[in-house]
C-alpha positions in Angstrom: 89.0 85.0 109.3 92.7 86.3 110.4 94.4 83.1 108.1 92.1 83.6 105.6 93.4 87.3 105.4 96.9 86.1 105.5 96.2 83.9 102.8 94.1 86.7 101.1 97.1 89.5 101.1 100.0 86.6 100.1 97.8 85.5 96.6 97.4 89.2 95.9 101.3 89.9 96.3 101.7 86.7 94.3 99.4 87.8 91.5 97.2 84.3 92.1 94.5 86.4 94.5 91.7 85.7 91.7 91.4 84.4 88.3 89.6 87.0 85.7 87.6 85.4 83.1 87.4 85.7 79.4 86.6 89.5 77.6 82.8 88.3 76.6 81.9 86.9 80.5 83.8 90.0 82.1 81.7 92.7 79.6 78.3 90.2 80.9 79.3 90.3 84.7 79.6 94.1 84.6 75.9 94.3 82.7 75.0 92.9 85.2 76.4 94.5 87.9 74.7 97.7 85.7 71.0 96.4 87.0 71.8 96.1 91.0 71.7 92.4 90.9 74.9 91.4 92.7 74.9 89.5 95.0 75.0 91.9 98.9 78.2 91.7 101.2 77.6 91.1 104.7 78.7 93.1 107.5 81.5 91.4 108.2 82.7 91.2 105.0 82.6 94.8 104.2 84.7 95.5 107.6 87.4 93.0 106.5 87.6 94.9 103.1 88.5 98.2 105.2 90.5 96.8 107.8 93.0 95.2 104.6 92.6 98.2 102.9 94.2 100.1 106.0 96.3 97.6 107.1 97.9 98.1 103.5 97.7 101.8 103.4 97.2 104.0 106.9 97.0 107.2 106.0 95.8 107.5 102.1 96.0 110.5 100.3 94.5 112.7 97.6 96.4 112.6 94.2 95.8 116.5 93.8 99.0 118.4 94.3 97.5 121.5 96.3 98.8 123.6 99.5 95.9 125.2 101.5 92.1 124.9 100.7 91.6 127.0 98.0 94.4 125.9 95.8 92.8 122.3 97.3 89.3 123.5 95.6 90.5 124.6 92.9 92.6 121.6 91.8 89.2 119.4 92.5 87.1 121.7 90.1 90.1 121.6 87.6 89.7 117.8 88.0 85.9 117.4 86.8 86.3 114.9 83.4 90.2 115.2 83.8 93.0 113.1 85.1 94.6 114.0 88.4 97.8 113.9 86.6 96.8 116.0 84.0 95.4 118.1 86.3 99.3 118.1 88.0 100.9 119.3 85.6 99.3 122.1 85.0 98.8 123.5 88.3 102.3 123.9 89.6 102.9 126.8 87.6 98.9 128.5 88.4 99.7 127.8 92.0 103.0 129.9 92.3 101.1 132.5 91.0 98.1 131.9 92.7 97.6 129.9 95.8 94.8 132.4 97.4 91.2 133.9 95.7 92.6 137.5 95.9 96.0 136.8 93.3 93.6 134.6 91.1 91.1 137.4 90.8 94.1 139.7 89.8 95.4 137.2 87.4 92.5 137.4 85.1 90.8 134.4 83.5 92.8 134.8 80.4 95.8 134.5 82.0 94.3 131.1 84.1 93.1 130.3 80.6 96.2 130.1 79.4 98.0 128.1 82.6 95.6 125.5 82.6 94.9 125.0 78.4 96.5 121.3 78.5 93.2 120.3 81.2 89.6 119.5 79.3 87.1 122.2 78.9 90.1 125.0 80.0 88.5 127.8 79.1 84.5 127.0 81.1 87.1 125.8 84.1 88.6 128.8 83.9 85.8 131.1 84.2 84.5 128.7 87.1 87.8 129.7 89.1 87.8 133.1 88.7 83.9 133.0 89.3 84.4 131.0 92.2 87.2 133.2 93.8 85.8 136.4 93.0 82.9 135.0 95.6 84.7 133.4 98.2 86.5 137.0 98.4 83.1 138.5 98.1 80.9 136.9 100.6 83.7 134.2 103.0 86.3 136.7 103.7 88.8 135.0 100.9 88.3 131.5 103.2 86.8 128.5 102.0 83.4 127.4 103.5 83.2 124.3 105.6 79.6 123.4 104.2 78.3 121.4 101.6 75.8 124.0 100.9 78.2 126.7 100.7 80.5 124.9 99.0 77.6 123.8 96.5 76.8 127.4 96.2 80.2 128.4 94.5 80.5 128.2 90.2 81.8 125.1 89.3 81.3 123.0 92.4 79.2 120.2 93.0 78.2 117.5 95.8 81.8 115.4 94.9 83.6 118.5 94.8 82.2 119.5 97.5 82.6 116.3 99.7 86.7 116.2 98.2 87.0 119.4 100.0 85.3 119.1 103.5 87.1 115.5 103.3 90.6 116.5 102.9 90.6 120.2 103.5 88.1 120.2 106.7 88.2 116.4 108.2 85.0 115.1 107.4 83.6 111.6 106.6 82.7 111.9 103.7 82.5 110.1 100.6 83.1 111.6 97.5 81.9 108.9 94.6 83.8 109.7 91.2 83.5 107.1 88.3 85.9 105.1 90.1 83.5 104.5 93.2 80.1 104.3 91.0 82.1 101.6 89.1 83.5 99.4 92.3 80.0 99.9 94.1 78.3 98.2 91.7 80.9 95.8 90.0 81.7 94.4 93.4 78.6 94.5 95.5 79.3 96.8 97.3 77.0 99.5 97.1 75.0 98.9 94.0 73.3 102.0 93.0 71.8 103.8 89.6 73.7 106.7 90.3 76.9 108.2 91.9 74.4 110.0 94.8 73.0 106.4 95.6 76.0 104.4 95.7 77.5 107.6 98.0 74.4 107.1 100.2 74.4 103.0 100.2 78.6 103.6 101.1 77.8 106.1 104.2 75.3 102.9 105.3 77.5 100.1 105.1 80.7 101.5 105.7 81.9 101.5 109.0 82.4 104.5 111.2 86.3 103.7 112.3 86.8 103.8 107.9 84.8 107.2 106.8 87.6 109.0 106.8 89.6 107.5 104.3 87.3 105.6 102.6 86.8 107.4 99.7 90.6 107.6 99.1 91.1 103.7 99.5 88.3 103.0 97.1 89.4 105.5 94.3 92.7 104.3 94.8 91.4 101.0 94.5 89.6 101.3 91.3 92.8 103.8 90.1 94.8 101.5 90.1 93.2 97.7 90.7 89.8 97.4 90.1 90.3 99.2 86.1 87.3 99.7 84.5 88.1 97.8 81.3 90.0 94.8 82.4 90.6 94.8 86.1 93.5 93.6 88.6 91.9 90.4 90.1 95.4 88.5 90.6 96.6 91.1 92.8 93.5 92.4 94.5 93.4 92.1 98.3 89.7 91.9 98.5 89.5 89.5 95.9 88.0 86.5 98.0 85.3 89.1 99.2 84.4 90.5 95.7 81.1 89.5 93.9 81.8 90.9 90.9 80.9 87.4 88.4 83.7 88.2 86.3 86.6 86.7 88.3 87.1 83.3 89.8 88.7 83.7 93.3 91.4 81.3 93.4 91.7 81.2 97.1 88.3 80.3 97.2 88.6 77.2 95.2 91.3 76.2 97.1 89.4 76.1 99.9 87.1 73.7 98.9 
């Protein structure tokens, strides 16, 4: 396995890890993957994939700008149906004025709305940020709670947001399934599921415990920069030889035959 791993990583660095099939074949492959019929991974293959992720980036970080658990929570709420890059353009000015629930409440909904107006759904998000800040002050001593139940009781906070906060702020080995992880879980066959919760539960089942703390970061980054929605960059994918997606041909495997 070690020799094959070395070949796989070298091939990825040279842009020769896999050959992507034509657009029509890729669309057919994704449609097949969406039906949950992509071949399953063996435990050894899953272990190897995350070992490579860990070797490539030992301590991956979330890309949302924040300075404390409260600003992390606010940033994740603002990131719903928006890109991290877009949120990061707006939040530095917001957090410079309000980095605690009390300051956010004092700032007021109108000012928050003005500061985040470049973010999609900014009106409703401004309302949620103020409402959750009020609830943190009133019910949690201005502290971000460290349980999923309490987090999901806050305005604008769903399961994914709660998982992100639990993972980054409190070091819990949660799996926050966004569009990238949902796509990867189904496309690769690593964790197929009809909805984000199904993919989350499958990943919690199959990912080795020693990799769980960083697993969702590795998968998000892989989806954001390599396993792209329209045209994945299989040529430079470090797990191309392990991936079960029928929309590509792993050159490493072909060469080994």
